C-alpha positions as CSV (number, residue, x, y, z in Angstrom):
1,M,-12.7,-20.2,0.1
2,N,-15.5,-22.7,-0.6
3,L,-14.3,-25.1,-3.3
4,N,-17.7,-26.7,-3.5
5,Y,-19.1,-23.3,-4.5
6,F,-16.6,-23.1,-7.2
7,S,-17.3,-26.6,-8.5
8,K,-21.0,-25.7,-8.8
9,T,-20.3,-22.3,-10.4
10,L,-17.9,-23.7,-13.0
11,K,-19.8,-26.9,-13.7
12,G,-20.2,-27.3,-17.5
13,Y,-16.9,-25.6,-18.4
14,R,-14.3,-28.0,-19.7
15,V,-11.4,-25.9,-18.4
16,V,-12.3,-25.8,-14.7
17,F,-9.0,-27.0,-13.4
18,L,-7.0,-25.0,-15.8
19,C,-8.8,-21.9,-14.8
20,L,-8.3,-22.5,-11.1
21,F,-4.6,-23.0,-11.8
22,L,-4.3,-19.9,-13.8
23,F,-6.2,-18.0,-11.1
24,S,-3.6,-19.0,-8.5
25,L,-0.8,-17.8,-10.8
26,L,-2.5,-14.6,-11.8
27,F,-3.2,-13.4,-8.3
28,T,-0.1,-14.4,-6.5
29,F,0.9,-10.8,-6.0
30,C,-2.5,-9.1,-5.8
31,T,-3.6,-7.2,-2.7
32,D,-7.3,-6.7,-3.7
33,K,-10.4,-7.9,-1.9
34,T,-11.4,-11.1,-3.6
35,Q,-15.0,-11.4,-4.5
36,L,-17.2,-14.0,-6.1
37,W,-18.7,-12.4,-9.3
38,K,-21.9,-13.7,-10.8
39,L,-21.9,-13.6,-14.6
40,K,-24.5,-11.4,-16.1
41,T,-25.9,-13.4,-19.0
42,T,-27.0,-10.4,-21.0
43,E,-23.4,-9.2,-21.3
44,Q,-20.2,-10.7,-22.8
45,V,-17.4,-11.7,-20.5
46,A,-14.0,-10.0,-21.1
47,S,-12.5,-12.7,-23.4
48,E,-15.7,-12.6,-25.6
49,Y,-15.7,-8.9,-25.8
50,I,-12.1,-8.7,-26.9
51,A,-12.4,-11.6,-29.3
52,N,-15.6,-10.2,-30.9
53,N,-13.9,-6.9,-31.7
54,P,-10.9,-7.9,-33.8
55,D,-10.7,-4.6,-35.6
56,Q,-9.8,-3.0,-32.3
57,F,-8.3,-5.6,-30.1
58,S,-7.1,-8.6,-32.1
59,E,-3.5,-8.1,-30.8
60,F,-4.6,-8.2,-27.2
61,D,-6.7,-11.3,-28.1
62,K,-3.5,-12.9,-29.3
63,L,-1.8,-11.9,-26.1
64,M,-4.6,-13.5,-24.1
65,N,-4.3,-16.8,-25.9
66,L,-0.5,-16.9,-25.9
67,T,-0.4,-16.5,-22.1
68,G,-3.2,-18.9,-21.5
69,L,-5.4,-16.4,-19.7
70,E,-8.4,-16.6,-22.1
71,P,-10.2,-19.3,-20.1
72,L,-9.8,-17.3,-16.8
73,L,-11.0,-14.1,-18.3
74,S,-14.0,-16.0,-19.6
75,I,-15.3,-17.1,-16.1
76,R,-14.1,-15.3,-13.0
77,G,-14.1,-11.7,-11.9
78,P,-14.5,-8.9,-11.2
79,F,-11.8,-7.5,-13.4
80,T,-10.9,-4.1,-14.7
81,I,-9.0,-4.5,-17.9
82,M,-7.0,-1.5,-19.2
83,L,-7.3,-2.6,-22.8
84,P,-4.9,-1.2,-25.5
85,T,-6.1,-0.9,-29.0
86,N,-4.4,-2.6,-32.0
87,T,-2.7,0.7,-32.9
88,A,-1.3,0.9,-29.4
89,M,0.0,-2.6,-29.5
90,L,1.7,-2.1,-32.8
91,A,3.3,1.1,-31.6
92,Y,4.6,-0.9,-28.5
93,Y,6.2,-3.5,-30.8
94,K,8.0,-0.7,-32.6
95,L,9.1,0.8,-29.4
96,K,10.6,-2.5,-28.3
97,N,12.2,-3.2,-31.7
98,V,10.1,-6.4,-32.3
99,N,7.7,-7.4,-35.1
100,S,5.1,-9.2,-33.1
101,L,4.1,-10.7,-29.8
102,T,5.9,-13.9,-30.7
103,D,9.2,-12.1,-30.5
104,F,8.8,-11.7,-26.7
105,D,9.7,-14.4,-24.3
106,A,7.0,-16.1,-22.2
107,K,7.8,-14.2,-18.9
108,T,7.6,-10.8,-20.7
109,L,4.3,-11.7,-22.2
110,Q,2.9,-12.8,-18.8
111,N,4.1,-9.5,-17.2
112,L,2.7,-7.5,-20.1
113,I,-0.9,-8.9,-19.9
114,R,-1.1,-8.9,-16.1
115,N,0.1,-5.3,-16.0
116,H,-3.2,-4.4,-17.7
117,I,-5.5,-6.4,-15.4
118,I,-6.8,-5.2,-12.0
119,T,-8.6,-7.9,-10.0
120,N,-11.4,-5.6,-8.9
121,Q,-14.0,-3.4,-10.7
122,I,-12.8,0.2,-10.9
123,A,-15.0,2.7,-12.7
124,T,-13.5,6.0,-13.9
125,G,-15.6,7.8,-11.3
126,D,-13.6,6.0,-8.7
127,I,-10.2,7.3,-10.1
128,G,-8.5,10.3,-8.5
129,L,-5.1,11.9,-8.5
130,G,-2.7,9.4,-7.2
131,A,-3.0,5.7,-7.9
132,L,-5.7,3.0,-8.4
133,R,-6.8,1.6,-5.0
134,D,-5.9,-1.9,-6.0
135,T,-2.7,-3.3,-7.5
136,N,-2.6,-5.0,-10.9
137,A,-2.0,-8.7,-11.3
138,I,1.8,-8.3,-10.9
139,G,1.5,-6.4,-7.6
140,D,2.1,-2.9,-9.0
141,Y,0.0,0.2,-8.6
142,L,-1.1,2.1,-11.7
143,V,-0.6,5.8,-11.2
144,T,-3.5,8.1,-12.2
145,E,-3.6,11.8,-13.0
146,F,-5.6,14.2,-15.2
147,Q,-4.9,16.3,-18.3
148,G,-8.0,18.4,-18.5
149,S,-10.8,15.9,-18.4
150,D,-8.6,13.0,-19.6
151,I,-7.4,10.3,-17.3
152,I,-3.8,9.3,-17.7
153,L,-2.3,6.1,-16.4
154,N,1.4,5.8,-15.5
155,K,2.2,9.1,-17.1
156,T,1.7,7.7,-20.6
157,S,-1.6,6.0,-21.4
158,K,-4.9,7.8,-21.8
159,I,-8.3,6.2,-21.3
160,I,-10.1,6.9,-24.5
161,K,-13.3,4.8,-23.9
162,R,-14.6,4.5,-20.4
163,D,-16.5,2.0,-18.3
164,I,-17.5,-0.6,-20.9
165,P,-19.6,-3.1,-18.9
166,I,-18.8,-6.8,-19.3
167,A,-20.3,-9.7,-17.5
168,N,-17.2,-10.1,-15.2
169,G,-16.2,-6.5,-14.7
170,L,-15.3,-3.4,-16.7
171,I,-13.1,-2.5,-19.6
172,Q,-11.2,0.8,-20.0
173,V,-9.8,1.3,-23.5
174,I,-6.4,3.0,-23.6
175,D,-4.4,4.6,-26.4
176,R,-1.0,3.3,-25.3
177,V,0.4,0.1,-23.9
178,I,1.3,0.4,-20.2
179,D,5.0,-0.7,-20.1
180,P,5.6,-2.9,-17.0
181,L,7.7,-1.2,-14.3
182,T,11.2,-2.5,-13.8
183,K,13.2,0.3,-12.0
184,D,13.3,0.7,-8.3
185,V,12.8,4.1,-6.6
186,Y,16.5,4.9,-6.4
187,S,17.2,3.9,-10.1
188,T,14.2,6.0,-11.1
189,I,15.5,9.1,-9.5
190,A,19.2,8.4,-10.4
191,A,18.2,8.2,-14.1
192,D,17.0,11.8,-14.1
193,P,19.9,14.3,-14.3
194,S,17.7,16.9,-12.7
195,F,18.2,15.1,-9.4
196,K,21.9,14.5,-9.4
197,I,22.7,16.0,-6.0
198,F,19.9,14.1,-4.3
199,S,20.7,10.8,-5.9
200,D,24.4,11.3,-5.1
201,G,23.4,11.8,-1.5
202,L,21.4,8.5,-1.5
203,S,24.5,6.8,-2.9
204,L,27.1,8.2,-0.5
205,T,24.9,7.3,2.6
206,G,24.3,3.8,1.3
207,I,20.6,4.3,1.6
208,K,20.4,3.5,-2.1
209,D,21.1,-0.2,-1.3
210,T,17.8,-0.4,0.7
211,L,15.9,1.6,-1.9
212,M,17.0,-0.7,-4.7
213,L,15.6,-3.8,-3.0
214,I,12.4,-4.8,-4.8
215,S,11.7,-8.2,-3.2
216,F,13.4,-10.7,-0.9
217,K,12.8,-14.2,0.4
218,F,10.5,-14.2,3.4
219,G,10.0,-17.8,4.7
220,A,8.6,-19.8,1.9
221,T,7.4,-16.8,-0.1
222,T,8.8,-13.7,-1.8
223,A,8.0,-10.4,-0.1
224,R,7.7,-7.0,-1.9
225,T,9.2,-3.9,-0.6
226,R,7.5,-0.4,-0.7
227,F,9.2,3.0,-0.3
228,T,8.4,6.7,-1.0
229,L,10.9,9.3,-2.0
230,L,10.5,13.0,-1.3
231,A,13.0,14.1,-3.9
232,V,14.6,17.6,-4.2
233,A,15.7,18.8,-7.6
234,D,19.0,20.4,-8.3
235,T,17.4,23.7,-9.1
236,T,15.8,23.8,-5.6
237,Y,19.2,23.2,-4.0
238,Q,20.7,25.9,-6.1
239,R,18.4,28.5,-4.5
240,Y,20.3,27.8,-1.3
241,G,23.7,28.0,-2.9
242,I,24.1,24.2,-3.0
243,N,25.5,23.2,-6.3
244,S,26.9,19.8,-5.6
245,V,26.6,16.9,-3.1
246,D,29.7,18.2,-1.3
247,D,27.9,21.5,-0.8
248,L,24.9,19.6,0.6
249,I,27.1,17.7,3.0
250,T,28.5,21.0,4.3
251,W,25.0,22.5,4.5
252,T,23.9,19.7,6.8
253,G,26.8,20.3,9.2
254,A,28.7,17.2,8.2
255,T,32.1,16.9,6.5
256,K,33.3,14.7,3.7
257,T,35.7,12.9,6.1
258,D,32.9,11.8,8.3
259,N,31.3,8.3,8.1
260,L,28.4,9.3,6.0
261,K,26.8,5.9,6.4
262,F,26.4,6.3,10.2
263,I,22.8,6.8,11.1
264,N,23.4,9.7,13.5
265,N,25.6,11.6,10.9
266,P,23.7,14.8,10.1
267,F,24.0,14.2,6.4
268,Y,22.7,10.7,6.7
269,R,19.9,12.0,8.8
270,Y,19.0,14.6,6.2
271,M,18.9,12.1,3.3
272,E,17.0,9.5,5.3
273,Y,14.4,12.1,6.2
274,H,13.3,12.1,2.6
275,C,12.7,8.4,2.5
276,L,9.5,6.9,3.9
277,N,8.5,3.3,4.6
278,G,5.6,2.2,2.4
279,S,4.5,3.5,-1.0
280,Y,2.3,6.6,-0.8
281,F,0.9,8.1,-3.9
282,L,-1.0,11.4,-3.5
283,S,-4.3,9.6,-3.2
284,D,-3.0,7.6,-0.3
285,L,-1.9,10.6,1.9
286,T,-4.1,11.7,4.7
287,T,-3.6,14.3,7.4
288,S,-1.2,12.3,9.6
289,I,2.4,11.6,10.3
290,Y,4.4,9.0,8.4
291,P,7.6,7.3,9.6
292,I,11.0,7.6,7.8
293,L,13.0,4.4,7.2
294,S,14.5,4.1,10.7
295,H,11.1,4.9,12.3
296,D,12.8,7.3,14.7
297,N,11.4,10.4,13.2
298,N,8.3,11.3,11.1
299,V,7.2,13.5,8.3
300,S,3.9,15.3,8.8
301,F,1.3,15.6,6.0
302,T,-1.7,18.0,6.1
303,I,-4.2,17.5,3.3
304,D,-6.6,20.4,2.8
305,T,-6.3,23.1,0.1
306,D,-2.9,21.7,-0.8
307,Y,-0.6,18.7,-0.1
308,K,1.4,20.2,2.8
309,I,4.6,18.7,4.3
310,N,5.5,19.7,7.9
311,Y,2.8,22.4,8.1
312,N,3.5,24.9,10.9
313,S,0.3,26.0,12.5
314,K,1.9,29.2,13.8
315,T,3.8,30.5,10.8
316,K,1.4,28.8,8.3
317,K,4.5,27.7,6.3
318,Y,5.0,24.2,4.8
319,T,6.8,22.4,2.0
320,A,4.7,21.8,-1.0
321,F,4.7,19.1,-3.7
322,N,5.5,19.9,-7.3
323,V,2.4,18.0,-8.3
324,P,3.1,17.6,-12.0
325,A,6.5,16.1,-11.2
326,S,5.2,13.9,-8.5
327,N,3.4,10.6,-8.4
328,V,6.1,8.9,-10.5
329,P,5.7,5.1,-10.2
330,A,8.5,2.7,-9.5
331,K,8.6,-1.1,-9.1
332,N,8.9,-0.7,-5.4
333,G,7.2,2.5,-4.6
334,A,6.5,6.1,-5.4
335,V,8.7,9.2,-6.2
336,H,7.5,12.7,-5.5
337,T,9.2,16.0,-6.3
338,I,8.9,18.5,-3.5
339,A,9.2,22.3,-3.8
340,D,11.7,23.0,-1.1
341,I,14.8,21.6,0.7
342,L,12.9,20.0,3.6
343,P,15.3,20.1,6.5
344,V,15.1,17.5,9.3
345,T,12.7,18.6,12.0
346,D,10.4,17.2,14.6
347,P,6.9,17.7,13.2
348,E,4.1,19.1,15.3
349,P,2.3,16.5,17.3
350,A,-0.5,14.8,15.4
351,V,-3.1,12.0,15.9
352,I,-1.5,8.7,15.5
353,I,-3.6,5.6,14.6
354,M,-1.9,2.2,14.4
355,E,-3.8,-0.8,13.2
356,T,-3.3,-4.1,14.9
357,T,-3.1,-5.8,11.5
358,D,-0.6,-3.4,9.9
359,F,2.5,-5.5,10.2
360,F,4.8,-6.7,7.5
361,D,4.8,-10.4,8.4
362,M,1.0,-10.5,8.6
363,K,0.6,-8.8,5.3
364,Q,2.6,-11.5,3.5
365,G,-0.2,-14.1,4.0
366,D,-2.5,-14.7,1.1
367,Y,-5.4,-14.3,3.5
368,F,-4.6,-10.7,4.2
369,G,-7.4,-8.4,3.1
370,K,-9.3,-11.4,1.7
371,F,-10.2,-14.1,4.2
372,Y,-10.3,-15.1,7.8
373,M,-7.3,-17.0,9.1
374,K,-6.7,-18.7,12.5
375,F,-3.3,-19.0,14.3
376,G,-2.6,-21.3,17.1
377,D,1.0,-20.4,18.1
378,G,0.8,-17.3,20.2
379,V,4.6,-17.0,20.6
380,H,6.1,-17.6,17.1
381,S,3.4,-16.8,14.6
382,F,4.3,-13.0,14.4
383,A,7.2,-10.9,15.5
384,K,5.1,-8.1,17.2
385,I,1.9,-9.9,18.0
386,H,1.6,-12.4,20.8
387,W,-1.2,-14.0,22.7
388,V,-2.4,-16.5,25.2
389,G,-5.6,-18.4,24.4
390,D,-7.1,-21.1,22.2
391,F,-6.3,-19.2,19.0
392,M,-6.0,-15.7,17.5
393,Q,-7.9,-14.9,14.3
394,Y,-7.2,-12.5,11.5
395,Y,-10.8,-11.2,11.1
396,Y,-11.8,-9.7,7.7
397,K,-15.4,-8.8,6.8
398,P,-15.9,-6.0,4.1
399,I,-19.7,-5.9,4.8
400,Q,-18.9,-4.7,8.3
401,P,-17.3,-1.3,7.7
402,E,-16.9,-0.5,11.4
403,N,-13.3,-1.7,11.3
404,M,-10.7,0.3,9.5
405,H,-9.9,-1.5,6.2
406,Y,-12.5,-4.1,7.3
407,D,-10.1,-6.1,9.4
408,C,-8.9,-6.6,13.0
409,L,-7.5,-9.2,15.4
410,N,-10.1,-11.5,17.1
411,M,-10.0,-13.9,20.0
412,Y,-12.7,-15.5,22.1
413,G,-13.0,-17.1,25.5
414,W,-10.3,-16.3,28.1
415,W,-7.3,-14.6,26.5
416,S,-4.6,-12.0,26.6
417,L,-3.4,-10.2,23.4
418,S,-0.2,-8.1,23.1
419,V,0.8,-5.9,20.2
420,T,4.1,-4.0,20.0
421,F,3.4,-1.0,17.8
422,P,5.9,1.0,15.8
423,K,7.8,3.9,17.3
424,V,5.6,6.8,18.6
425,M,7.1,10.3,18.7
426,K,8.0,11.5,22.2
427,G,5.4,13.7,23.8
428,K,2.1,13.7,25.8
429,Y,-0.8,11.7,24.5
430,T,-4.2,10.2,25.4
431,M,-4.1,6.5,24.4
432,S,-7.3,4.9,23.3
433,I,-8.4,1.5,22.0
434,F,-11.0,0.9,19.3
435,Q,-13.2,-2.2,18.9
436,P,-16.5,-2.2,17.1
437,G,-19.6,-2.1,19.3
438,W,-20.6,-5.7,18.7
439,T,-22.5,-7.7,21.3
440,D,-19.7,-10.2,21.9
441,V,-17.0,-7.6,22.8
442,T,-16.3,-8.1,26.5
443,N,-14.6,-6.1,29.3
444,C,-10.8,-6.1,29.4
445,I,-8.0,-4.4,31.3
446,C,-5.0,-2.8,29.5
447,Y,-1.3,-2.8,30.1
448,L,1.1,-0.3,28.5
449,D,4.7,-1.6,28.4
450,G,3.8,-3.9,31.3
451,V,2.1,-1.3,33.5
452,K,-1.6,-1.5,34.1
453,T,-3.5,1.5,32.9
454,P,-6.2,3.2,35.0
455,Y,-9.1,2.5,32.7
456,T,-11.1,-0.7,31.9
457,Y,-12.3,-1.3,28.3
458,L,-16.1,-1.9,28.5
459,G,-17.7,-4.1,26.0
460,A,-21.3,-5.1,25.6
461,K,-20.8,-8.7,26.7
462,G,-19.1,-7.5,29.9
463,G,-22.5,-6.7,31.5
464,T,-21.5,-3.2,32.7
465,G,-23.3,-1.1,30.1
466,G,-20.3,-0.8,27.8
467,N,-20.7,-1.2,24.1
468,G,-17.2,-1.0,22.6
469,G,-16.1,1.9,20.3
470,L,-13.2,4.2,21.0
471,Q,-12.3,4.2,24.7
472,K,-9.6,6.0,26.6
473,M,-7.1,3.7,28.3
474,A,-4.3,6.0,29.6
475,D,-2.7,9.5,29.7
476,V,0.9,9.0,28.7
477,N,4.1,11.1,28.5
478,F,6.7,9.5,26.3
479,K,10.1,10.9,27.0
480,T,11.7,9.2,23.9
481,T,10.6,8.1,20.5
482,E,10.3,4.3,20.7
483,E,8.1,1.3,20.3
484,H,5.4,0.5,22.9
485,T,3.6,-2.7,23.8
486,V,-0.1,-2.7,24.5
487,T,-1.7,-5.7,26.1
488,L,-5.4,-6.4,26.6
489,V,-6.6,-9.1,29.0
490,D,-10.3,-10.0,29.4
491,I,-11.9,-10.0,32.8
492,S,-15.1,-11.5,31.7
493,Y,-15.6,-14.4,29.2
494,G,-16.1,-13.1,25.7
495,G,-14.5,-11.7,22.6
496,I,-12.1,-9.1,21.4
497,W,-12.1,-7.5,17.9
498,W,-9.2,-5.2,18.3
499,D,-8.9,-2.8,15.4
500,Y,-6.4,-0.1,16.4
501,V,-4.7,1.9,19.1
502,R,-5.0,5.7,18.9
503,F,-2.7,8.4,20.4
504,D,-4.1,11.9,20.6
505,P,-1.6,14.6,21.4
506,V,-2.2,16.7,24.5
507,K,-1.4,20.3,23.9
């Protein structure tokens, strides 16, 4: 980030240093793509618009000033502010049994205002069924759905005035305050008596302990957890004669005297099969397979005329979502209600794409999805990424859309780069590597689990007529579901911009 640029941009404002400090606090948990936003002098900035409409937004104006965010919202962007009216704010005070904003403590006020700020510009035309593409300023996703032509946020708040342009973003006026999320995915489902059998199962297996974890210390920072539950309602179980968790234990082939917390216990396996790593709202799902908590099995999603779970291409059968009862937000993920019992199965083979940057420890850096970052220690920097060379760079450039999510791993010179990817389902695949077809991409050889593959990756700089892109590296037959390490080593001086590895099933 160029601080000289900031100094020039903010020159003339007496609150320069205060704003920079507030900016660092506000965006500690944000995952958006940071942009520099030039103020449009013909329009008011967010703080001005709010302050100049006291008949509608005087309460939010007070919140802005009490939290010290007014200077920041006067200068930097882009923002999207989900702006509650005075009527909405007063109704919120009544709901919380307080008389005014001054009855809340400072932390509550900070969470309340940041819950309504997204650090990117999001127009209503960009909103679909699922969740906003960017988190808000406390790191939570706002869920989106439709009632007729109305857009509803987090199941409660309706956008009543859309896409108001301001100099540093957009304002969406809402009719109800968005209450900050506090419950984890387990507590969310356990609080609903309609899911007693399912929540009892999560408790007996001990999986609830994982699902209740919202954050934890990770080095010098605090990391957020993300999960997705595919929850089964009691009424669905009752169609199968299952009226209690004891009945469900018997249905899975386990007994009450078994160790239900043992990962290979059939009841544990069944409950875990409904718990995915990562938070996936309906807008996030693509036709692909997604790993369960232990990563040793997957759930398949097919997105076409419906949201289909474990679609069988021969029978055409699948488990559907109960869409109105899905997309429930929690502090650490998403809860969906599914329309059938969803037994444990090995899904049909599907294309698997694994990004080189999609690793937990890499995602904890404040550079991720925002800036370049260079790393010198090829042994200890990351758990699953290792290299030999001068440095390895996290490469991020949103104006170059060739890379998935605009990022990749980059090295230059003479190098080798190894990535150990998550478990791949057993089966036969064609393994390919993708790099963008840039002129500095050079030739390299590939090793899979230490064994050289029969194909050479040809880049434009290698001088052999290659130009990058998706290239086949090996035909593989994985006998078990496990992790695999892919290593690329250059054979001519040049660069690597490694985006992902792809496994295409061989039928």
